[in-house]
TORDO-811215 format. One record per atom (N, C-alpha, C): residue number from 0; residue in three letters; atom name; y, z, x. Coordinates in steps of 0.2 Angstrom, whole numbers, padded with zeros to 4 digits. Layout:
BEGIN
ATOM resi resn name    py    pz    px
ATOM  NUM  ALA   CA     Y     Z     X
...
END
This chain:
BEGIN
ATOM resi resn name    py    pz    px
ATOM    0  MET    N -0064 -0007 -0268
ATOM    0  MET   CA -0068 -0004 -0263
ATOM    0  MET    C -0068 -0009 -0257
ATOM    1  VAL    N -0067 -0006 -0251
ATOM    1  VAL   CA -0066 -0010 -0245
ATOM    1  VAL    C -0073 -0012 -0242
ATOM    2  PRO    N -0074 -0019 -0241
ATOM    2  PRO   CA -0080 -0021 -0238
ATOM    2  PRO    C -0082 -0018 -0232
ATOM    3  PRO    N -0089 -0016 -0230
ATOM    3  PRO   CA -0091 -0013 -0225
ATOM    3  PRO    C -0089 -0016 -0218
ATOM    4  VAL    N -0090 -0023 -0218
ATOM    4  VAL   CA -0089 -0027 -0212
ATOM    4  VAL    C -0082 -0026 -0209
ATOM    5  PRO    N -0077 -0027 -0213
ATOM    5  PRO   CA -0070 -0026 -0210
ATOM    5  PRO    C -0069 -0019 -0207
ATOM    6  LEU    N -0071 -0014 -0211
ATOM    6  LEU   CA -0071 -0007 -0209
ATOM    6  LEU    C -0074 -0006 -0203
ATOM    7  ARG    N -0080 -0009 -0202
ATOM    7  ARG   CA -0084 -0008 -0196
ATOM    7  ARG    C -0080 -0011 -0190
ATOM    8  GLY    N -0077 -0017 -0191
ATOM    8  GLY   CA -0073 -0020 -0186
ATOM    8  GLY    C -0067 -0016 -0184
ATOM    9  ALA    N -0064 -0013 -0189
ATOM    9  ALA   CA -0058 -0009 -0188
ATOM    9  ALA    C -0060 -0003 -0184
ATOM   10  LEU    N -0066  0000 -0185
ATOM   10  LEU   CA -0068  0006 -0182
ATOM   10  LEU    C -0069  0004 -0174
ATOM   11  LEU    N -0072 -0002 -0173
ATOM   11  LEU   CA -0074 -0004 -0167
ATOM   11  LEU    C -0067 -0005 -0163
ATOM   12  ALA    N -0062 -0008 -0166
ATOM   12  ALA   CA -0056 -0009 -0163
ATOM   12  ALA    C -0053 -0003 -0161
ATOM   13  CYS    N -0053  0002 -0165
ATOM   13  CYS   CA -0051  0009 -0163
ATOM   13  CYS    C -0054  0012 -0157
ATOM   14  GLY    N -0061  0011 -0157
ATOM   14  GLY   CA -0065  0013 -0152
ATOM   14  GLY    C -0063  0010 -0145
ATOM   15  ASP    N -0062  0003 -0146
ATOM   15  ASP   CA -0060 -0001 -0140
ATOM   15  ASP    C -0053  0002 -0137
ATOM   16  ALA    N -0048  0003 -0142
ATOM   16  ALA   CA -0042  0006 -0140
ATOM   16  ALA    C -0042  0012 -0137
ATOM   17  ALA    N -0047  0017 -0140
ATOM   17  ALA   CA -0048  0023 -0137
ATOM   17  ALA    C -0050  0023 -0129
ATOM   18  LEU    N -0055  0018 -0128
ATOM   18  LEU   CA -0058  0017 -0122
ATOM   18  LEU    C -0053  0014 -0117
ATOM   19  TRP    N -0049  0010 -0119
ATOM   19  TRP   CA -0043  0007 -0115
ATOM   19  TRP    C -0038  0012 -0113
ATOM   20  GLY    N -0037  0017 -0118
ATOM   20  GLY   CA -0032  0022 -0116
ATOM   20  GLY    C -0035  0027 -0111
ATOM   21  LEU    N -0042  0028 -0111
ATOM   21  LEU   CA -0045  0032 -0106
ATOM   21  LEU    C -0045  0029 -0099
ATOM   22  LYS    N -0046  0022 -0099
ATOM   22  LYS   CA -0046  0019 -0093
ATOM   22  LYS    C -0039  0019 -0090
ATOM   23  SER    N -0034  0018 -0094
ATOM   23  SER   CA -0027  0018 -0091
ATOM   23  SER    C -0025  0025 -0089
ATOM   24  ILE    N -0027  0030 -0092
ATOM   24  ILE   CA -0025  0037 -0090
ATOM   24  ILE    C -0029  0038 -0084
ATOM   25  LYS    N -0035  0037 -0083
ATOM   25  LYS   CA -0039  0038 -0077
ATOM   25  LYS    C -0036  0034 -0071
ATOM   26  GLY    N -0034  0028 -0072
ATOM   26  GLY   CA -0031  0024 -0067
ATOM   26  GLY    C -0024  0027 -0065
ATOM   27  SER    N -0020  0029 -0069
ATOM   27  SER   CA -0014  0032 -0068
ATOM   27  SER    C -0015  0039 -0064
ATOM   28  CYS    N -0020  0043 -0066
ATOM   28  CYS   CA -0021  0049 -0062
ATOM   28  CYS    C -0023  0048 -0055
ATOM   29  HIS    N -0028  0043 -0055
ATOM   29  HIS   CA -0030  0041 -0048
ATOM   29  HIS    C -0025  0039 -0043
ATOM   30  ASN    N -0021  0034 -0046
ATOM   30  ASN   CA -0015  0032 -0042
ATOM   30  ASN    C -0010  0037 -0040
ATOM   31  PHE    N -0009  0042 -0045
ATOM   31  PHE   CA -0004  0047 -0043
ATOM   31  PHE    C -0007  0052 -0038
ATOM   32  CYS    N -0013  0054 -0039
ATOM   32  CYS   CA -0016  0059 -0035
ATOM   32  CYS    C -0017  0057 -0028
ATOM   33  THR    N -0019  0051 -0027
ATOM   33  THR   CA -0021  0049 -0020
ATOM   33  THR    C -0014  0048 -0016
ATOM   34  ALA    N -0009  0048 -0019
ATOM   34  ALA   CA -0003  0046 -0015
ATOM   34  ALA    C  0002  0053 -0014
ATOM   35  VAL    N -0001  0059 -0016
ATOM   35  VAL   CA  0003  0065 -0015
ATOM   35  VAL    C  0004  0066 -0008
ATOM   36  SER    N  0010  0068 -0006
ATOM   36  SER   CA  0012  0070  0001
ATOM   36  SER    C  0010  0065  0006
ATOM   37  LYS    N  0010  0059  0005
ATOM   37  LYS   CA  0008  0054  0010
ATOM   37  LYS    C  0014  0050  0012
ATOM   38  VAL    N  0020  0052  0011
ATOM   38  VAL   CA  0026  0048  0012
ATOM   38  VAL    C  0029  0050  0019
ATOM   39  VAL    N  0031  0045  0023
ATOM   39  VAL   CA  0034  0046  0029
ATOM   39  VAL    C  0042  0044  0028
ATOM   40  THR    N  0046  0048  0031
ATOM   40  THR   CA  0053  0047  0031
ATOM   40  THR    C  0055  0042  0037
ATOM   41  TYR    N  0061  0040  0037
ATOM   41  TYR   CA  0063  0036  0043
ATOM   41  TYR    C  0063  0039  0049
ATOM   42  LYS    N  0065  0046  0050
ATOM   42  LYS   CA  0065  0049  0056
ATOM   42  LYS    C  0058  0051  0058
ATOM   43  GLU    N  0053  0052  0053
ATOM   43  GLU   CA  0046  0054  0055
ATOM   43  GLU    C  0043  0047  0058
ATOM   44  LEU    N  0045  0042  0055
ATOM   44  LEU   CA  0042  0035  0057
ATOM   44  LEU    C  0044  0034  0064
ATOM   45  LYS    N  0051  0035  0065
ATOM   45  LYS   CA  0054  0034  0072
ATOM   45  LYS    C  0050  0038  0077
ATOM   46  ASN    N  0049  0044  0076
ATOM   46  ASN   CA  0046  0049  0080
ATOM   46  ASN    C  0038  0047  0081
ATOM   47  LEU    N  0035  0045  0076
ATOM   47  LEU   CA  0028  0043  0077
ATOM   47  LEU    C  0027  0036  0081
ATOM   48  LEU    N  0032  0032  0080
ATOM   48  LEU   CA  0032  0025  0084
ATOM   48  LEU    C  0033  0027  0091
ATOM   49  ASN    N  0038  0031  0093
ATOM   49  ASN   CA  0040  0033  0099
ATOM   49  ASN    C  0034  0037  0103
ATOM   50  SER    N  0030  0041  0099
ATOM   50  SER   CA  0024  0044  0102
ATOM   50  SER    C  0018  0040  0102
ATOM   51  LYS    N  0018  0034  0099
ATOM   51  LYS   CA  0013  0029  0099
ATOM   51  LYS    C  0006  0032  0096
ATOM   52  LYS    N  0007  0036  0091
ATOM   52  LYS   CA  0002  0040  0088
ATOM   52  LYS    C  0000  0037  0081
ATOM   53  ILE    N  0003  0031  0080
ATOM   53  ILE   CA  0001  0028  0073
ATOM   53  ILE    C  0000  0021  0074
ATOM   54  ILE    N -0003  0018  0069
ATOM   54  ILE   CA -0004  0011  0068
ATOM   54  ILE    C  0000  0009  0062
ATOM   55  LEU    N  0005  0005  0063
ATOM   55  LEU   CA  0010  0003  0058
ATOM   55  LEU    C  0008 -0004  0055
ATOM   56  ILE    N  0006 -0004  0049
ATOM   56  ILE   CA  0004 -0010  0045
ATOM   56  ILE    C  0009 -0012  0040
ATOM   57  ASP    N  0012 -0018  0041
ATOM   57  ASP   CA  0017 -0021  0037
ATOM   57  ASP    C  0013 -0025  0032
ATOM   58  VAL    N  0014 -0024  0025
ATOM   58  VAL   CA  0010 -0027  0020
ATOM   58  VAL    C  0014 -0033  0017
ATOM   59  ARG    N  0020 -0035  0019
ATOM   59  ARG   CA  0023 -0040  0016
ATOM   59  ARG    C  0020 -0047  0018
ATOM   60  GLU    N  0022 -0052  0014
ATOM   60  GLU   CA  0019 -0059  0016
ATOM   60  GLU    C  0022 -0061  0023
ATOM   61  THR    N  0018 -0065  0026
ATOM   61  THR   CA  0020 -0067  0033
ATOM   61  THR    C  0027 -0070  0033
ATOM   62  TRP    N  0029 -0074  0028
ATOM   62  TRP   CA  0035 -0078  0027
ATOM   62  TRP    C  0041 -0073  0027
ATOM   63  GLU    N  0040 -0067  0024
ATOM   63  GLU   CA  0045 -0062  0023
ATOM   63  GLU    C  0047 -0059  0030
ATOM   64  ILE    N  0042 -0058  0034
ATOM   64  ILE   CA  0043 -0055  0041
ATOM   64  ILE    C  0047 -0060  0045
ATOM   65  TYR    N  0045 -0067  0045
ATOM   65  TYR   CA  0048 -0072  0048
ATOM   65  TYR    C  0056 -0072  0046
ATOM   66  MET    N  0057 -0072  0040
ATOM   66  MET   CA  0063 -0073  0037
ATOM   66  MET    C  0068 -0067  0038
ATOM   67  TYR    N  0065 -0061  0037
ATOM   67  TYR   CA  0069 -0055  0037
ATOM   67  TYR    C  0069 -0050  0044
ATOM   68  GLY    N  0063 -0051  0047
ATOM   68  GLY   CA  0061 -0047  0053
ATOM   68  GLY    C  0056 -0041  0051
ATOM   69  LYS    N  0054 -0037  0056
ATOM   69  LYS   CA  0049 -0032  0056
ATOM   69  LYS    C  0051 -0026  0060
ATOM   70  ILE    N  0048 -0021  0058
ATOM   70  ILE   CA  0048 -0015  0062
ATOM   70  ILE    C  0045 -0016  0069
ATOM   71  PRO    N  0048 -0015  0074
ATOM   71  PRO   CA  0044 -0016  0081
ATOM   71  PRO    C  0038 -0012  0081
ATOM   72  GLY    N  0033 -0015  0084
ATOM   72  GLY   CA  0026 -0012  0084
ATOM   72  GLY    C  0022 -0012  0078
ATOM   73  SER    N  0024 -0015  0073
ATOM   73  SER   CA  0020 -0016  0067
ATOM   73  SER    C  0016 -0022  0067
ATOM   74  MET    N  0010 -0022  0064
ATOM   74  MET   CA  0006 -0028  0063
ATOM   74  MET    C  0006 -0030  0056
ATOM   75  ASN    N  0005 -0036  0054
ATOM   75  ASN   CA  0006 -0039  0048
ATOM   75  ASN    C -0001 -0040  0045
ATOM   76  ILE    N -0002 -0037  0039
ATOM   76  ILE   CA -0008 -0038  0035
ATOM   76  ILE    C -0006 -0038  0028
ATOM   77  PRO    N -0005 -0044  0025
ATOM   77  PRO   CA -0002 -0045  0018
ATOM   77  PRO    C -0006 -0040  0013
ATOM   78  LEU    N -0003 -0038  0008
ATOM   78  LEU   CA -0006 -0033  0004
ATOM   78  LEU    C -0013 -0036  0001
ATOM   79  ASP    N -0013 -0042 -0001
ATOM   79  ASP   CA -0019 -0045 -0004
ATOM   79  ASP    C -0025 -0045  0001
ATOM   80  ASP    N -0023 -0044  0007
ATOM   80  ASP   CA -0029 -0045  0012
ATOM   80  ASP    C -0031 -0038  0015
ATOM   81  VAL    N -0027 -0032  0013
ATOM   81  VAL   CA -0029 -0026  0015
ATOM   81  VAL    C -0036 -0023  0014
ATOM   82  VAL    N -0039 -0024  0008
ATOM   82  VAL   CA -0045 -0022  0007
ATOM   82  VAL    C -0050 -0025  0012
ATOM   83  GLU    N -0050 -0032  0012
ATOM   83  GLU   CA -0054 -0036  0016
ATOM   83  GLU    C -0053 -0034  0024
ATOM   84  ALA    N -0047 -0033  0026
ATOM   84  ALA   CA -0046 -0032  0033
ATOM   84  ALA    C -0049 -0025  0035
ATOM   85  LEU    N -0048 -0020  0031
ATOM   85  LEU   CA -0050 -0013  0033
ATOM   85  LEU    C -0058 -0013  0032
ATOM   86  GLN    N -0061 -0018  0030
ATOM   86  GLN   CA -0068 -0018  0029
ATOM   86  GLN    C -0072 -0023  0034
ATOM   87  MET    N -0068 -0026  0038
ATOM   87  MET   CA -0071 -0031  0043
ATOM   87  MET    C -0074 -0028  0048
ATOM   88  SER    N -0078 -0032  0052
ATOM   88  SER   CA -0081 -0029  0058
ATOM   88  SER    C -0075 -0029  0063
ATOM   89  PRO    N -0075 -0025  0068
ATOM   89  PRO   CA -0070 -0025  0073
ATOM   89  PRO    C -0069 -0031  0077
ATOM   90  ARG    N -0074 -0035  0078
ATOM   90  ARG   CA -0073 -0042  0081
ATOM   90  ARG    C -0069 -0047  0076
ATOM   91  GLU    N -0071 -0047  0070
ATOM   91  GLU   CA -0068 -0051  0065
ATOM   91  GLU    C -0060 -0049  0065
ATOM   92  PHE    N -0059 -0043  0064
ATOM   92  PHE   CA -0052 -0040  0064
ATOM   92  PHE    C -0048 -0043  0070
ATOM   93  LYS    N -0051 -0042  0076
ATOM   93  LYS   CA -0047 -0044  0082
ATOM   93  LYS    C -0046 -0051  0082
ATOM   94  GLU    N -0051 -0055  0080
ATOM   94  GLU   CA -0050 -0062  0080
ATOM   94  GLU    C -0044 -0064  0075
ATOM   95  LYS    N -0044 -0061  0069
ATOM   95  LYS   CA -0039 -0063  0064
ATOM   95  LYS    C -0032 -0060  0065
ATOM   96  TYR    N -0032 -0054  0067
ATOM   96  TYR   CA -0025 -0051  0068
ATOM   96  TYR    C -0023 -0050  0075
ATOM   97  ASN    N -0027 -0051  0080
ATOM   97  ASN   CA -0026 -0050  0087
ATOM   97  ASN    C -0024 -0043  0089
ATOM   98  GLU    N -0027 -0039  0085
ATOM   98  GLU   CA -0026 -0031  0086
ATOM   98  GLU    C -0032 -0028  0086
ATOM   99  GLU    N -0033 -0022  0088
ATOM   99  GLU   CA -0038 -0018  0087
ATOM   99  GLU    C -0039 -0015  0080
ATOM  100  GLN    N -0045 -0015  0077
ATOM  100  GLN   CA -0045 -0013  0070
ATOM  100  GLN    C -0044 -0005  0070
ATOM  101  PRO    N -0040 -0003  0065
ATOM  101  PRO   CA -0040  0004  0064
ATOM  101  PRO    C -0046  0007  0062
ATOM  102  SER    N -0048  0014  0064
ATOM  102  SER   CA -0053  0017  0062
ATOM  102  SER    C -0051  0022  0057
ATOM  103  LYS    N -0056  0025  0053
ATOM  103  LYS   CA -0054  0029  0047
ATOM  103  LYS    C -0051  0035  0050
ATOM  104  SER    N -0051  0037  0056
ATOM  104  SER   CA -0048  0043  0058
ATOM  104  SER    C -0041  0042  0061
ATOM  105  ASP    N -0039  0035  0062
ATOM  105  ASP   CA -0033  0034  0064
ATOM  105  ASP    C -0027  0036  0060
ATOM  106  ASN    N -0021  0037  0062
ATOM  106  ASN   CA -0015  0038  0058
ATOM  106  ASN    C -0012  0032  0056
ATOM  107  LEU    N -0014  0029  0050
ATOM  107  LEU   CA -0011  0023  0048
ATOM  107  LEU    C -0004  0024  0044
ATOM  108  VAL    N  0001  0020  0045
ATOM  108  VAL   CA  0007  0020  0041
ATOM  108  VAL    C  0008  0013  0038
ATOM  109  PHE    N  0008  0012  0032
ATOM  109  PHE   CA  0010  0006  0029
ATOM  109  PHE    C  0017  0005  0027
ATOM  110  SER    N  0020 -0001  0028
ATOM  110  SER   CA  0027 -0002  0026
ATOM  110  SER    C  0027 -0009  0022
ATOM  111  CYS    N  0033 -0010  0019
ATOM  111  CYS   CA  0034 -0016  0016
ATOM  111  CYS    C  0041 -0017  0015
ATOM  112  LEU    N  0044 -0020  0010
ATOM  112  LEU   CA  0051 -0021  0009
ATOM  112  LEU    C  0054 -0015  0007
ATOM  113  ALA    N  0052 -0012  0001
ATOM  113  ALA   CA  0055 -0006 -0002
ATOM  113  ALA    C  0050  0000 -0004
ATOM  114  GLY    N  0044  0000 -0002
ATOM  114  GLY   CA  0039  0005 -0003
ATOM  114  GLY    C  0034  0004 -0009
ATOM  115  VAL    N  0035 -0001 -0013
ATOM  115  VAL   CA  0030 -0002 -0018
ATOM  115  VAL    C  0024 -0005 -0016
ATOM  116  ARG    N  0024 -0010 -0012
ATOM  116  ARG   CA  0017 -0013 -0009
ATOM  116  ARG    C  0014 -0008 -0004
ATOM  117  SER    N  0018 -0005  0000
ATOM  117  SER   CA  0015  0000  0004
ATOM  117  SER    C  0011  0006  0001
ATOM  118  LYS    N  0014  0008 -0005
ATOM  118  LYS   CA  0011  0013 -0009
ATOM  118  LYS    C  0004  0011 -0011
ATOM  119  LYS    N  0004  0004 -0013
ATOM  119  LYS   CA -0003  0001 -0016
ATOM  119  LYS    C -0008  0001 -0010
ATOM  120  ALA    N -0005 -0001 -0004
ATOM  120  ALA   CA -0009 -0002  0002
ATOM  120  ALA    C -0012  0005  0004
ATOM  121  LEU    N -0008  0010  0003
ATOM  121  LEU   CA -0010  0017  0005
ATOM  121  LEU    C -0016  0019  0000
ATOM  122  GLU    N -0015  0018 -0006
ATOM  122  GLU   CA -0020  0020 -0011
ATOM  122  GLU    C -0026  0016 -0010
ATOM  123  THR    N -0026  0010 -0008
ATOM  123  THR   CA -0032  0006 -0006
ATOM  123  THR    C -0035  0009  0000
ATOM  124  ALA    N -0031  0011  0005
ATOM  124  ALA   CA -0034  0014  0012
ATOM  124  ALA    C -0037  0021  0010
ATOM  125  VAL    N -0034  0025  0006
ATOM  125  VAL   CA -0037  0031  0005
ATOM  125  VAL    C -0044  0031  0001
ATOM  126  SER    N -0044  0026 -0003
ATOM  126  SER   CA -0050  0025 -0007
ATOM  126  SER    C -0056  0022 -0003
ATOM  127  LEU    N -0054  0019  0003
ATOM  127  LEU   CA -0059  0017  0008
ATOM  127  LEU    C -0061  0022  0013
ATOM  128  GLY    N -0058  0028  0013
ATOM  128  GLY   CA -0059  0033  0017
ATOM  128  GLY    C -0055  0034  0023
ATOM  129  PHE    N -0049  0031  0023
ATOM  129  PHE   CA -0044  0032  0028
ATOM  129  PHE    C -0039  0038  0026
ATOM  130  SER    N -0042  0044  0028
ATOM  130  SER   CA -0039  0050  0025
ATOM  130  SER    C -0032  0052  0028
ATOM  131  SER    N -0031  0049  0034
ATOM  131  SER   CA -0024  0050  0037
ATOM  131  SER    C -0019  0045  0036
ATOM  132  ALA    N -0020  0041  0031
ATOM  132  ALA   CA -0015  0035  0029
ATOM  132  ALA    C -0009  0038  0026
ATOM  133  GLN    N -0003  0035  0027
ATOM  133  GLN   CA  0003  0037  0024
ATOM  133  GLN    C  0007  0030  0023
ATOM  134  HIS    N  0012  0031  0020
ATOM  134  HIS   CA  0017  0025  0019
ATOM  134  HIS    C  0024  0027  0020
ATOM  135  TYR    N  0028  0022  0022
ATOM  135  TYR   CA  0035  0022  0023
ATOM  135  TYR    C  0038  0020  0017
ATOM  136  ALA    N  0040  0024  0013
ATOM  136  ALA   CA  0043  0022  0006
ATOM  136  ALA    C  0050  0019  0007
ATOM  137  GLY    N  0054  0020  0012
ATOM  137  GLY   CA  0060  0016  0013
ATOM  137  GLY    C  0059  0009  0015
ATOM  138  GLY    N  0054  0007  0018
ATOM  138  GLY   CA  0052  0000  0020
ATOM  138  GLY    C  0057 -0003  0024
ATOM  139  TRP    N  0057 -0010  0024
ATOM  139  TRP   CA  0061 -0014  0029
ATOM  139  TRP    C  0069 -0013  0027
ATOM  140  LYS    N  0070 -0012  0020
ATOM  140  LYS   CA  0077 -0011  0018
ATOM  140  LYS    C  0080 -0005  0021
ATOM  141  GLU    N  0077  0000  0021
ATOM  141  GLU   CA  0080  0007  0024
ATOM  141  GLU    C  0080  0006  0032
ATOM  142  TRP    N  0074  0004  0035
ATOM  142  TRP   CA  0074  0003  0042
ATOM  142  TRP    C  0080 -0001  0045
ATOM  143  SER    N  0081 -0007  0041
ATOM  143  SER   CA  0086 -0011  0044
ATOM  143  SER    C  0093 -0008  0043
ATOM  144  THR    N  0094 -0004  0038
ATOM  144  THR   CA  0101 -0001  0038
ATOM  144  THR    C  0102  0004  0043
ATOM  145  TYR    N  0097  0007  0046
ATOM  145  TYR   CA  0097  0012  0051
ATOM  145  TYR    C  0098  0008  0058
ATOM  146  GLU    N  0093  0003  0059
ATOM  146  GLU   CA  0093  0000  0065
ATOM  146  GLU    C  0098 -0006  0066
ATOM  147  HIS    N  0100 -0009  0060
ATOM  147  HIS   CA  0105 -0014  0061
ATOM  147  HIS    C  0110 -0013  0056
ATOM  148  PRO    N  0115 -0008  0057
ATOM  148  PRO   CA  0120 -0006  0052
ATOM  148  PRO    C  0125 -0012  0051
ATOM  149  GLU    N  0126 -0016  0056
ATOM  149  GLU   CA  0130 -0022  0055
ATOM  149  GLU    C  0128 -0027  0050
ATOM  150  LYS    N  0122 -0027  0049
ATOM  150  LYS   CA  0119 -0032  0043
ATOM  150  LYS    C  0121 -0029  0036
ATOM  151  LYS    N  0121 -0022  0036
ATOM  151  LYS   CA  0123 -0019  0029
ATOM  151  LYS    C  0130 -0021  0028
ATOM  152  GLN    N  0134 -0021  0033
ATOM  152  GLN   CA  0142 -0022  0032
ATOM  152  GLN    C  0143 -0029  0030
ATOM  153  GLU    N  0138 -0034  0032
ATOM  153  GLU   CA  0139 -0041  0030
ATOM  153  GLU    C  0137 -0042  0023
ATOM  154  GLU    N  0133 -0038  0020
ATOM  154  GLU   CA  0131 -0039  0013
ATOM  154  GLU    C  0136 -0038  0008
END
């Protein structure tokens, strides 16, 4: 006969595993659902930048921008600072980033090196009510191949 305490512990462990599974499924669905059709192509980004109808936020670390370059007209807010930055007062934002703080109705586009961090920033922004937010999935890697083709040949 199996003692009741270990059985109870095994049942609790199964319950914890079941709850963990639900949390991970919920998280996956949330991440997937918020980013549907929010991707900007190189050509779309170029047109948006020319029209001056977007705020482009590069979420790479500051050292990456100094080392590799940035898309002209973008502002830098590292990914780890996005939540705080989007919730600051306009005055605090201006002091820290030397730019006007985006409003929830502004057309935001996030970029990074290759689209991974910008997608996370997009999900964060959408969860904070920035419904017009998008991300440039090609990131700096794609941008630089279009804008600086000579660098691609050197690699």
